N, C-alpha and C positions, 0 to 999 in steps of 0.2 A: 560674674565673669563678663557681663555685658559692657560695663564701663571700665574695662581693663585695657591699659596701654602696655606695650612691650617694646623693648629695645631690639635691635638686630640680634644681639647676643642672646637675649631671652628666646627669640624665635629659633635661632640655631640650636639652642638647648632643647627646645620643645619638638622641633620638626626635623632636626638632623642635618639639613643642608639648604643651600640657597635654592636649589632646584625644588625641594619640597615646600619651601616658603613661597616660591613662585606659583606652585600648584594651588596653595591655599589662597593666594591673591587672585588667581584666575577664577577659582570657584566661589569667590566672594565670602569665604569663611573668615578671611583676614583682609585688612585694608591698610595701605600705606598712607599714613596721615601726612608725614613729611619725612625728609631724609632721616633714617635711623629710628623713626617712631611708627609703630604699628598699633592697630586697634582691631577689636572685634566688631566695632560699629563704624559705619562709613563716615559719619559726621561727628567730630569731636570739637567742643568749644576751644577757641584759641587759648583761653586762660588755663584750661586743663592741660594743654600741650606744654605751655610755658612752665607750669608747675611740675609736670613730669620731667621735662628736660633739665630743670634746675631745682632738684629736690631739697637742697639746703637753703634756698632763698625763701624770703618771706614777703608776701604782698604787703605793701605799705603805701603811704601818702595818698595821692588822688585816686589810685586804683582801689585801695581799701575803703576810702570814704565813699566811692561810687558803689562798691559791692555792698556796703552797709546801708545804702540809701540816704546817706548824709549830704550828698550832692547829686544833682541830676546831670552834671557835666561829665560826660564820658572822657576819660583820659586818652591822650593821643598815643601814649606808650604805657606799658606795664611797669609800675614802680616796684622794684625788688630790692629788699635789704639783704646784704651779705656781710660777712665778716670783713674787716679792713684788710686782712691778709688773703682774702679769696681772689681767685683769678678773675680777670675782667671778663664780663659776659659780652661776647661779640654777637649780638642779635639786635637788628634794627628795631625790633618791637619792644625792646626792654630799655628802661632807664635804671641803671644800677645805683644804689645808695649804699655807701660803705659805712658800717656801724662798728662802734667799739665792741670787742668780744664780750665784755662783762655786762653789756646792755642789750646785745643782739637778741637773745632769746626771751627776754622779759615780755610777757604778754602774748606769746605765740600760741595760737589755737589752730585746730584743724576745722575748717568749715566746708560744707558742700556748696558749690556754686555750679548750677546747671547739672547737678547730679554727680559731680566729680569732686574729690577732696582737694583742697588747697591749704597751704600754710599761710596764715594771715595774722596780723596783730589784732588783738581784741579791741573793742571800742574804747576801753579805758586807755590802753597804750596809744591808740590813735589820737586821742585828745591831747595827750602829752606831746606826741609828734607834731600835731597842729600848732601847738603853742611854741614848741622848739623851733619850728621851721616856718614860722609865720611870714617871714620876709621872702620866702621862695614861692609863695602862693599869691595869685592875684587877689586884690582886695575884695572884689565881689564874691569870689568863691569862698574866701576865708569867712566873710560875714555870713554867707549862706550856711556853711558848715557849723559855725559857732551858734547861729540861731537854732539849727537842728539839734545840736548838743543841748542847748538850754531846754528844748522840748522833752528831751529824754533823760535829763540829769537825775531824776528820781530813780531811774532804772539802772544807773551806773553803780559799780562797786567802789565805794569811797576808800576802802582799805587798799584796793589795787591802785587807785589813782594816787594815793599818798605814797605807796611803795614805788611806783614807777617814777613819780616826780622826784623822790629822794635818790633814786639810782641814776637819774638823768644828768647829763652834763648841764651846768647852769641851773641846778635844782632850786635855788632860792628864787631866781627869776621866774621859773616855771610855776612854783607854788604861789607866788604873788599873782601871776597872770591867771591862774585857775580861780583864785578868790575874786579877782576883779572882773574877769570877762565871762565866767561861766556860772558860778554859784549864785 
């Protein structure tokens, strides 16, 4: 229960009224993390709050590469993948990436970051994303990530890589880039 976050609606259900929520806040049994987000712990990592606020979004691109230790460059914004038909996320901390519905959930895993669960693409899917979106990443960061992937290539699941490459838009181009740049 320590790493649990709650919405205002959750708090109303638990405590019954805004007055009683206020009492819990005063007694420091409950903390207001940001508008509409409460926690039993005073300090909650920002990525956990983002994950909680946007439960159907998936951490991707530079954010995922950073969480996996494939780059030491911290992203300026959290990259979140959502369905193409999803509502726009109006949060200055977030860069939203719209994805095709049939490819959105391929490679989604739940990982713990700073003790909180987040939805993130696995390392294999992120390699496919790196190759798909090479032109959107600075050359230096791209080279750093590719170099780090070459160091861990033996620990990657080749079947997953093949599956994600085949599902990906531009699958022939991705498969060719995998063979030339990583393997």
